[in-house]
N, CA, C and O of each residue as an XYZ file, in Angstrom:
540
protein
N      83.471    121.924    111.524
C      84.767    121.776    109.959
C      84.702    120.112    110.395
O      84.293    119.071    109.880
N      85.270    120.468    111.487
C      85.446    118.556    111.449
C      83.884    117.533    111.060
O      83.892    116.558    110.309
N      83.266    117.802    111.424
C      81.447    116.991    111.282
C      81.424    116.864    109.575
O      81.359    115.771    109.011
N      81.502    118.435    108.705
C      80.925    118.592    107.277
C      82.464    117.560    106.667
O      82.390    117.018    105.564
N      83.285    117.467    107.217
C      84.904    116.665    106.359
C      83.754    115.282    106.564
O      83.075    114.829    105.643
N      83.745    114.844    107.796
C      83.045    113.684    107.852
C      81.931    113.000    107.081
O      81.659    111.881    106.645
N      81.406    114.260    107.129
C      79.733    113.915    106.310
C      80.655    113.696    105.168
O      80.369    112.643    104.598
N      81.957    114.498    104.474
C      82.057    114.188    102.769
C      82.349    113.126    102.651
O      81.806    112.296    101.921
N      83.504    112.939    103.542
C      83.944    111.810    103.227
C      82.716    110.233    103.595
O      83.230    109.166    103.261
N      81.510    110.136    104.106
C      81.222    109.227    104.299
C      80.803    109.518    102.669
O      81.307    108.814    101.794
N      79.934    110.504    102.362
C      79.063    110.787    101.321
C      79.912    110.719     99.953
O      79.320    110.885     98.887
N      82.060    110.343     99.998
C      82.147    110.017     99.028
C      82.547    108.501     99.133
O      82.647    107.798     98.127
N      82.700    108.182    100.006
C      83.051    106.165    100.105
C      81.523    106.040     99.347
O      81.621    105.292     98.374
N      80.278    106.516     99.511
C      78.774    106.020     99.572
C      79.432    105.909     98.302
O      80.028    104.900     97.926
N      79.296    107.073     97.590
C      79.458    107.160     95.853
C      80.641    106.208     95.264
O      80.148    105.589     94.321
N      81.578    105.958     95.387
C      82.379    104.988     95.352
C      82.044    103.752     95.512
O      82.132    103.002     94.540
N      81.613    103.287     96.687
C      80.613    101.798     96.609
C      79.352    101.708     95.403
O      79.025    100.622     94.924
N      78.718    102.980     95.003
C      77.619    102.813     94.261
C      78.219    102.658     92.594
O      77.769    101.823     91.809
N      79.212    103.549     92.291
C      78.974    103.598     91.186
C      80.788    102.178     90.395
O      81.229    101.973     89.264
N      81.194    101.619     91.852
C      81.985    100.771     91.048
C      81.649     99.767     91.942
O      82.620     99.261     92.504
N      80.144     99.162     92.352
C      79.873     97.903     92.904
C      80.234     96.616     91.792
O      81.068     96.420     90.908
N      79.246     95.981     92.315
C      79.167     94.698     91.636
C      78.928     94.692     90.592
O      79.392     93.738     89.970
N      77.928     95.913     89.646
C      77.923     95.526     88.415
C      79.426     96.295     87.448
O      79.381     96.565     86.248
N      79.979     96.394     87.860
C      81.485     96.905     87.687
C      82.526     95.421     88.002
O      82.984     94.761     88.934
N      82.510     95.451     87.244
C      83.537     94.393     87.015
C      85.621     94.415     87.071
O      86.245     95.115     86.274
N      86.068     93.864     87.735
C      87.247     94.226     87.887
C      88.138     93.722     86.589
O      87.969     92.738     85.870
N      88.833     94.435     86.562
C      89.828     93.750     85.423
C      91.202     92.865     85.656
O      91.846     93.464     86.517
N      91.844     91.790     85.274
C      92.176     90.731     86.345
C      94.015     91.624     86.225
O      94.703     91.915     85.246
N      94.204     91.776     87.504
C      95.083     92.380     88.508
C      96.796     91.646     87.407
O      97.065     90.445     87.384
N      97.635     92.716     86.668
C      99.043     91.939     86.353
C      99.571     91.324     87.575
O      99.275     91.413     88.767
N     100.459     90.663     86.893
C     101.985     90.012     87.785
C     102.532     91.023     88.414
O     102.896     92.110     87.967
N     102.576     90.520     89.680
C     103.277     91.782     90.721
C     104.753     91.333     91.564
O     105.129     91.977     92.543
N     105.372     90.360     91.130
C     106.374     89.620     91.409
C     106.432     89.068     92.896
O     107.394     89.062     93.664
N     105.490     88.733     93.039
C     105.506     88.379     94.878
C     105.014     89.680     95.653
O     104.930     89.195     96.781
N     104.698     90.784     95.773
C     104.735     91.950     96.752
C     103.196     92.469     97.151
O     102.350     93.305     96.835
N     103.299     92.022     97.526
C     102.285     92.347     98.675
C     101.408     93.804     98.251
O     101.900     94.930     98.180
N      99.970     93.422     97.997
C      99.218     94.766     97.914
C      99.440     95.789     98.901
O     100.579     95.784     99.368
N      98.528     96.805     99.412
C      98.937     97.707     99.993
C      98.850     97.727    101.298
O      99.642     97.858    102.232
N      97.502     97.540    101.146
C      96.785     97.052    102.653
C      97.868     95.452    103.918
O      97.957     95.476    105.145
N      98.405     94.449    103.039
C      99.221     93.517    103.099
C     100.492     94.297    103.692
O     101.030     94.014    104.762
N     100.914     95.408    102.754
C     102.477     95.289    102.976
C     102.452     96.183    104.716
O     101.557     96.599    105.452
N     104.057     96.142    104.775
C     104.446     96.898    106.555
C     105.754     97.219    106.113
O     106.319     96.851    105.084
N     106.283     98.174    107.300
C     107.522     98.763    107.368
C     107.724     97.843    108.578
O     106.986     97.552    109.519
N     109.293     97.390    108.152
C     110.448     96.856    108.704
C     109.569     95.454    109.975
O     109.682     95.265    111.186
N     108.749     94.760    108.875
C     107.888     93.887    110.166
C     106.959     94.189    110.822
O     106.479     93.447    111.679
N     106.474     95.489    110.508
C     105.142     96.117    111.768
C     104.015     96.235    110.390
O     104.467     96.683    109.337
N     102.933     95.923    110.444
C     101.706     96.659    110.050
C     101.520     97.831    110.428
O     101.622     98.465    111.478
N     101.139     98.064    109.077
C     100.727     99.876    108.952
C      99.528    100.252    108.437
O      99.043    101.383    108.447
N      98.846     98.763    107.767
C      96.935     99.450    107.961
C      96.644     98.560    108.340
O      97.259     97.494    108.309
N      95.552     98.809    108.823
C      94.306     97.553    109.342
C      93.041     97.867    108.605
O      92.610     99.016    108.518
N      92.471     96.850    108.090
C      91.229     96.392    107.095
C      90.391     97.002    108.165
O      90.372     96.543    109.308
N      89.376     98.520    107.617
C      88.147     98.735    108.519
C      86.990     97.818    108.341
O      86.163     97.421    109.162
N      87.176     97.496    106.654
C      85.291     96.865    106.075
C      86.323     95.902    105.272
O      87.384     96.509    105.131
N      86.354     95.035    104.888
C      86.269     93.514    103.683
C      85.129     92.847    103.438
O      85.037     91.788    104.060
N      84.021     93.185    102.569
C      83.088     92.905    102.060
C      82.887     92.285    100.377
O      83.839     92.197     99.601
N      81.807     91.988    100.109
C      81.986     91.685     98.405
C      81.899     93.167     97.378
O      82.075     93.194     96.160
N      81.713     93.843     97.897
C      81.633     95.590     97.285
C      83.189     95.939     97.609
O      83.716     96.379     96.587
N      84.188     95.875     98.829
C      85.054     97.557     98.757
C      85.699     95.802     99.606
O      85.412     94.643     99.909
N      86.939     97.096     99.602
C      87.901     96.617    100.887
C      88.571     97.929    101.509
O      89.383     98.713    101.019
N      88.136     97.905    102.379
C      88.286     99.614    103.102
C      89.609     99.770    104.332
O      89.190     99.510    105.460
N      91.282    100.189    104.275
C      91.947    100.272    105.381
C      92.352    101.686    105.943
O      92.131    102.781    105.425
N      92.774    101.500    106.717
C      93.144    102.936    107.526
C      94.754    102.913    107.765
O      95.277    102.923    108.880
N      95.199    102.891    106.969
C      97.239    103.484    106.756
C      97.442    104.538    107.418
O      97.032    105.635    107.038
N      98.244    104.316    108.728
C      99.530    104.886    109.447
C     100.742    104.916    109.528
O     101.488    103.973    109.789
N     101.104    106.357    109.236
C     102.549    106.723    109.080
C     103.343    107.781    109.932
O     103.407    108.990    109.707
N     103.837    107.198    110.786
C     104.450    108.502    111.721
C     105.422    108.438    110.990
O     105.645    107.578    110.138
N     106.290    109.666    111.375
C     108.280    110.511    111.077
C     108.714    109.108    111.085
O     108.716    108.327    112.036
N     109.060    108.926    109.939
C     110.066    108.193    109.847
C     109.695    106.684    109.443
O     110.620    105.972    109.053
N     108.571    106.226    109.502
C     107.632    104.772    108.763
C     107.734    105.181    107.734
O     108.224    106.246    107.359
N     107.012    103.899    106.855
C     106.712    104.018    105.474
C     106.098    102.916    105.451
O     105.484    102.287    106.313
N     106.439    102.641    103.796
C     105.173    101.380    103.195
C     106.391    100.773    101.965
O     106.889    101.319    100.981
N     106.551     99.484    102.534
C     107.640     98.989    101.555
C     106.946     98.254    100.628
O     105.908     97.599    100.729
N     107.833     98.509     99.525
C     107.398     98.237     98.062
C     105.894     96.986     98.035
O     105.770     95.883     98.568
N     105.080     97.689     97.282
C     103.420     97.123     97.115
C     103.335     97.479     96.057
O     104.113     98.276     95.533
N     102.235     96.888     95.450
C     101.479     97.420     94.549
C      99.765     97.565     95.199
O      99.279     97.058     96.210
N      99.029     98.631     93.966
C      97.486     98.710     94.561
C      97.097     98.020     93.312
O      97.778     97.709     92.335
N      95.911     97.863     93.559
C      94.890     97.231     92.618
C      94.002     99.124     92.469
O      94.505    100.216     92.731
N      92.515     98.775     91.933
C      92.255    100.420     91.573
C      91.587    100.814     92.733
O      90.713     99.998     93.028
N      91.664    101.714     93.467
C      91.122    102.643     94.507
C      91.542    103.735     94.349
O      92.373    104.199     93.569
N      90.426    104.511     95.782
C      90.530    105.583     96.283
C      90.633    106.166     97.677
O      89.915    105.956     98.655
N      91.602    106.881     97.553
C      92.249    107.167     99.163
C      91.896    108.516     99.480
O      91.652    109.400     98.659
N      91.883    108.624    100.831
C      91.484    110.008    101.718
C      92.313    110.076    102.327
O      92.800    109.067    102.837
N      93.006    111.774    102.594
C      94.108    112.002    103.955
C      93.140    112.488    105.039
O      92.377    113.443    104.896
N      93.271    111.596    106.333
C      92.758    111.876    107.281
C      93.830    113.292    108.189
O      93.310    114.331    108.595
N      95.540    112.928    108.350
C      95.902    113.994    108.492
C      97.316    114.473    108.225
O      97.933    113.489    108.635
N      97.918    115.029    107.955
C      98.706    115.796    106.662
C     100.274    114.700    107.132
O     100.536    114.286    108.261
N     100.855    114.535    106.213
C     102.091    114.119    106.417
C     102.767    114.483    104.899
O     102.079    114.835    103.941
N     104.044    114.351    104.867
C     105.132    115.049    103.855
C     105.625    113.593    103.290
O     106.405    113.161    104.139
N     105.501    112.639    102.205
C     105.594    111.541    101.362
C     106.715    111.425    101.004
O     106.966    112.441    100.356
N     107.708    110.680    101.036
C     108.709    110.253     99.936
C     108.238    109.272     99.184
O     108.383    108.181     99.737
N     107.677    109.215     98.031
C     107.526    108.139     97.132
C     107.988    107.749     96.431
O     107.995    108.490     95.448
N     108.773    106.343     96.211
C     109.418    105.892     94.893
C     108.681    105.078     94.306
O     107.777    104.445     94.852
N     109.116    104.989     92.694
C     108.003    104.094     91.164
C     109.226    103.930     90.825
O     110.282    104.354     91.294
N     108.931    103.169     89.831
C     109.677    103.067     88.999
C     110.272    104.107     87.960
O     111.164    103.816     87.164
N     109.655    105.397     88.063
C     110.538    106.225     87.303
C     110.627    107.022     87.799
O     110.376    108.113     87.288
N     111.001    106.896     88.959
C     111.909    108.223     89.957
C     111.152    108.234     91.879
O     110.661    107.574     92.795
N     111.514    109.298     91.488
C     111.334    110.022     93.836
C     110.792    111.399     93.374
O     111.304    112.288     92.693
N     109.711    111.288     93.910
C     108.929    112.115     94.426
C     108.591    112.427     95.857
O     108.495    111.526     96.690
N     108.355    114.058     96.234
C     108.272    114.292     97.513
C     106.671    114.817     97.400
O     106.342    115.623     96.530
N     105.697    114.259     98.395
C     104.172    114.809     98.314
C     103.659    115.554     99.551
O     103.731    115.074    100.682
N     103.153    116.714     99.279
C     102.865    116.997    100.741
C     101.365    117.254    100.891
O     100.726    118.277    100.644
N     101.031    116.264    101.281
C      99.706    115.948    101.739
C      98.871    116.563    103.335
O      99.200    116.602    104.520
N      97.636    116.980    102.515
C      96.564    117.551    103.443
C      95.628    117.202    104.108
O      94.700    117.497    103.355
N      95.101    116.702    105.150
C      94.052    116.401    105.831
C      92.684    116.990    104.601
O      92.626    118.183    104.301
N      91.721    115.991    104.034
C      91.164    116.394    103.565
C      90.991    116.061    101.881
O      89.972    115.721    101.279
N      92.143    116.252    101.448
C      93.240    115.323     99.842
C      92.253    114.103    100.061
O      91.924    113.380    101.002
N      91.923    114.250     98.614
C      91.936    112.882     97.976
C      92.529    112.287     96.761
O      93.160    113.021     96.001
N      92.371    110.877     96.469
C      92.948    110.679     95.227
C      91.923    108.987     94.162
O      91.349    107.979     94.574
N      92.134    109.411     93.108
C      91.669    107.948     93.045
C      92.826    107.464     92.244
O      93.720    108.261     91.963
N      92.891    106.090     91.811
C      94.308    105.574     91.105
C      93.314    104.486     90.702
O      92.453    103.856     91.315
N      93.956    104.509     88.869
C      93.405    103.081     88.122
C      94.484    101.811     88.768
O      94.401    100.634     88.418
N      95.497    102.346     89.781
C      95.998    101.279     90.442
C      97.880    101.442     89.862
O      98.391    102.209     89.046
N      98.629    100.065     90.944
C      99.962    100.589     90.541
C     100.835     99.773     90.644
O     100.822     99.291     91.777
N     101.670     99.333     89.965
C     102.423     98.101     89.744
C     103.275     98.016     90.774
O     103.304     96.889     91.268
N     104.216     99.076     91.444
C     104.586     99.424     92.290
C     104.993    100.710     93.264
O     105.128    101.549     92.373
N     105.257    101.373     94.401
C     105.632    102.082     94.442
C     105.955    101.434     96.577
O     105.595    100.506     97.302
N     106.958    102.888     96.687
C     107.479    102.738     97.928
C     107.109    103.631     98.683
O     106.651    104.568     98.029
N     107.077    103.843    100.041
C     106.808    105.684    100.361
C     107.176    105.045    102.224
O     106.969    104.011    102.860
N     107.932    106.646    102.526
C     108.558    106.722    103.643
C     107.682    108.191    104.106
O     107.113    108.936    103.308
N     107.753    108.379    105.676
C     107.074    109.868    106.170
C     108.354    110.655    105.900
O     109.286    110.051    106.432
N     108.720    111.632    105.357
C     109.749    112.535    105.911
C     109.467    113.835    106.404
O     110.094    114.834    106.054
N     108.576    113.831    107.172
C     107.511    115.279    107.457
C     107.955    114.986    109.638
O     108.990    114.631    110.200
N     107.114    115.218    109.966
C     107.167    115.386    111.261
C     105.865    115.148    112.303
O     105.805    114.811    113.486
N     104.665    115.548    111.102
C     103.538    114.605    111.881
C     103.418    113.048    111.549
O     104.209    112.500    110.781
N     102.486    112.448    112.112
C     101.972    111.279    111.618
C     100.788    111.475    110.754
O      99.818    112.081    111.209
N     100.786    111.014    109.550
C     100.025    111.034    108.188
C      99.237    109.600    108.330
O     100.038    108.676    108.474
N      98.005    109.232    108.325
C      96.667    108.439    108.586
C      96.071    109.005    106.597
O      96.026    110.026    105.911
N      95.751    107.555    106.486
C      94.881    107.527    104.823
C      94.038    106.292    105.142
O      94.296    105.226    105.703
N      92.932    106.815    104.583
C      92.088    105.702    104.027
C      92.313    105.143    102.696
O      92.856    105.748    101.772
N      92.009    104.343    102.671
C      92.156    103.417    101.269
C      90.712    102.324    100.840
O      90.475    101.226    101.343
N      90.016    102.943     99.917
C      88.977    101.889     99.473
C      89.323    101.164     97.806
O      89.356    101.745     96.721
N      89.518     99.912     98.081
C      89.571     99.358     96.978
C      88.253     98.288     96.581
O      88.005     97.125     96.900
N      87.307     99.664     95.417
C      85.910     98.591     94.962
C      86.001     97.129     94.027
O      86.665     97.005     92.997
N      85.325     96.284     94.543
C      85.360     94.961     94.181
C      84.599     94.953     93.284
O      83.496     95.429     93.551
N      84.798     94.476     91.969
C      83.885     93.853     90.920
C      83.175     92.558     90.889
O      82.479     92.259     89.919
């Protein structure tokens, strides 16, 4: 099962890179009031994301959130995310706060986020992969 999940993940990343590679142009990011990107943001002075790949086509990072840990206010360019391990995250944006129960194997696409912040309110360490295509 884990091997099939890894194969599906690798295939999805490959498709994302082909579909959103250098032929597509990124829209310039809006001003974000000096906020860090998700990859650069941390939690109480400690980094939570580790860059895995940063090249002309994409930037990919693994972000880890232990119980009680979080991600300070930050913004995202367009990106695809994949959950490696379960987490219950409380996410706050300009429109309010929601709780999301994320399960290993969940994924999402976002056209970008002006800002949000998150805290792992669950009892397990959540781990995500974030892939930011570049144009």
